[in-house]
C-alpha angles and dihedrals in degrees: 000000000000113000130212092241091059090050092051091050091049091051091049092051096048092050089061098043109038142056120253128260111214114215096172121028099183096254110066137034123270111261127215140172130204112216119209129334121338138182121256092255089066089062090046090055091044091055089051090046092052092049088050094050091048087060094043101043106017090240131093110232116247134209118250134172087232096037118167089231115057116194121198129177112211128193112269141104105213096089092237125146141188129208118194136164129216143129090024095304139105108219118203112192120180135186102237126331096303094049090050090048090051090051092052092049089047086066088057089055090049089054090054100262115147119220084236094061091123106018093044099031088235097163111206118241114250114251129203093197138020121197141168126194114265100248095033115156128182118173120178137173129175124263091209121043099219120029129175154099143284112219100215137158088022095154098107102034127017098029099051092041093051099042098040103032122010096043108000115208139097111022111255094017118134097197139209092264089057094045089050089058091046092051091048090054090049091053091050090051090047093245126140109186139069136177100205126229112285112170125132106276094028116107109247113254096238089052091059106094112239095007097116092043089052090051091050092050089054093043092240117157114228121217136155134230129265093277099046111077123199098002097303125134102217098189092053101030111035108085108194092195090061104027103031125225121348087240123137092194098055104018104034098142094050090052095048090046087052093054090043093058091061096043090054090048094055101032093107097041129085131211098066132131116194121220112213130198127048142255133170121287095258095045092274131133117288112287120245101028128096113173126060091242092053092049091046093053093042093050091049090052091050092052093047092049092048091057088057092048091052092047093049099045108024114016146274104343092216088063096046125088106251132168135193120201116204094198125161112334091357088075090064091048090050091050090054087072104276111178108233118180112267091234096052118101115241107224111207118202139209121231090261090265100072101271112119115233102195142010130188117281124218095279094044092051088064093057112117090222092059124200140277145193132245104194130180124228089165132018145189115206149047134020088015139326123245103196100132111065128012106236106148105144112257089219091060091050092048095045096048095045092048089050091050092049090049088057093051097256092148111128106083131005118186125181119205109225129168089203129001095216095059091044094052106133097031091046093048092047089052093050094041088058091047089054097042117005090202096054085098131009132187088262097045101038094107089058090051093052093044091052089049093054091046093049092049100044108013132272098277095048094040093051091050092045099051100078091047095047090045088055090047090057089049094054093045088050089059088053129347112234089246091055097050093103093062087231133138136210134217093040128145105307090204088065102030129040108249086355090283123133115222126241107264117136138001133209092234114105122217094265093049092047093051091048092050093049090047091050092053091048089056090049091049090051091053092048091049092049093047092060089077089066096051122093110253092239088063095058093105092047091049093050095048097045101032119010098045100047093042097044093041093050089048091050092049089055092049093045093054102038104022127096122270095276094042091049094050091048093049093051089053090047092056092052091047093049091049093049089051090049092055090052094056116124092017090298096322090133100036109147096016099102120057116180093203113040110193089359091262119182094253090065095055126095092274142130132206135222113248123229115262115234114185093178110097098172115105121252108270097231130359131170145173113238091241091063093078125146094217139002135189121242115288098032107133132192109227112210119222094014129120133001087298093049085224107074118167123232114210127199118225106289092016119138140198124202129199131186117212139170126228117201099193129039115233148093116320137179116228111208120190119190117201133177105265094245124166133238096260096186098055089256130092133297108219139163134178135215128203132178120207093350095302121152105294116251110222123217131184125213093194112126129173112253110268093007117146093253092048088054092053091047097053092043091053096036088229139083111215127205123185131202126182112224136175114222134185120218115274140054120335137176126226121200124193115190132186111228093178136026125274097041113151117179119206112170144340137197143182117214131177095196106087096186098051111135111210137131101206135059107228117253093248141314 
């Protein structure tokens, strides 16, 4: 597989060795010709390209029999493309319609057009000349076969913006015009799949006239989420008053008739992937079954029956794209021995907070249907939603996706986003890795993020912004803005109104709170200063992608942990920032940003009580995991991951060693902070610690899903383990060893003050 790095090196070499081919000379439109038959998506991409070039050059490209750009759709289904130059022409050859479309839009990238030209208002810079080296060659193919998004939890962003502003009409309707813009973004990001929005109150995708035809014209594959079998949207399409309960035990015929209706509707269309299995309408366990064995037997019957329905109404199931999502309790049913068709793709899920729960074992890696990932960049549910800002650490995304790819999970990658605009960098990183797994690695991620900032806002501004945005990700790793109230959702409604705990206290002490607020103020100052280096026409883009998330996160911190006056001012700032966001583009984005999704307590005009720490002495010894003295082969520093932003991933059997000096003999507490990863092979996830060669103490990170400790771990972004030790003064050695796979170490500290009240491990001392 060709890798992006190889392409870049090729381009660098050809610049130095060959003459230039001019495809825009500043005085006449770009010319192109399309050779032979092409799919509709090629014309969609051409329209986008022409719009791009009108912004870049001032001229709309024109067709010509001897066009400088020659576009050819070849036979093939892997979405790959090749761009070459020679004999005065740029030749774009694509495998199938999508590959050709990607090749065309790659020319837009080469002309300086960001994929976020519309969604991010990243206005391209005008060019007086466009050239490529004569002898240029860029050849690309995807690392993952199907790549895309799930529009989920759209209630406070995409849905109100679409139905009330972008294409006003039926309340709750995300219309064809909106989906067209989403599909265009997917094409620019070299994606090919979508699970459409499906929440209660949102019009079901197949009930939107022209939506499926629009998807087909853009060559976008339509699938549905884990709880929506056979392309049905249960929340929007199952009417209990007409069909009865969604219960396979008591209402089997009505359910199979319901599935059959959709299969007949799509039998002649392409670009579908069928979810198999069954859950309750509102993403709950299957109705009508109580014991695990009953649920297991019922789910097996459902899957077997669905194969017959597909065969009867669509075609040979072994030749159809199918997926099975072992999500939540369905994973336990799968591991009881559920028979899933060999050709169906197994979709492994994260725990809703970015930590993968399972990967394919050796046997599953041999399945012809392969495996995929369902990954959350936003989430609604326990222990707490994060539906406001997108702050998932890039290092976590990169680490987990590389691990998935290494284990041959390469068939289908889906990112859960409540709104693609707000998710911009994280979403592009996810899809970049799906397209080319080596476009960013755990050791090159900072470069990837820096290049993204420079592409969006110019080299000078991007370079200045990088340290500040890097620091912003660090602070949000310590506590996401949505988690700053130390509250939870989906609790006992008899005890808490709406099941939501109120904002009362935080674990931050006064010093930590002051340092966090000061750090955000430094970031804000850099952001403010960087605006001077951004082209004026990018002011809206800059506000949406940089100013709003940084200033809003800073204000949330100040609102929760500041004094009365600071808190009041911060609350007003959030409202003002949000109002400004919704005025961007002359009202283009009105209704997209909501500063209080689901009206959770953390978003109200509230403050919290800080923890009281009476210990003023500094921690004895603290260290980031990356500051090791030695490491075994395979240990890898993961950039932009953890409170340290330099967590260390260890292979099974890998070890880190640290030398440290203790001034005073006595009793100490050793605290080790790890990234709260999951046991991805159905086994355990253990590590050991040893000081000065003593008997290693073994710890497990394995926590039951939704257990109280798991909740604390994902809210903190760390799993803590403590060990009491007695140490004499002098030099000592700490060894941390991975007993199982998926161990990632973040920080550690030794402290001789057992009653210290603090939330954070210091950066190092």
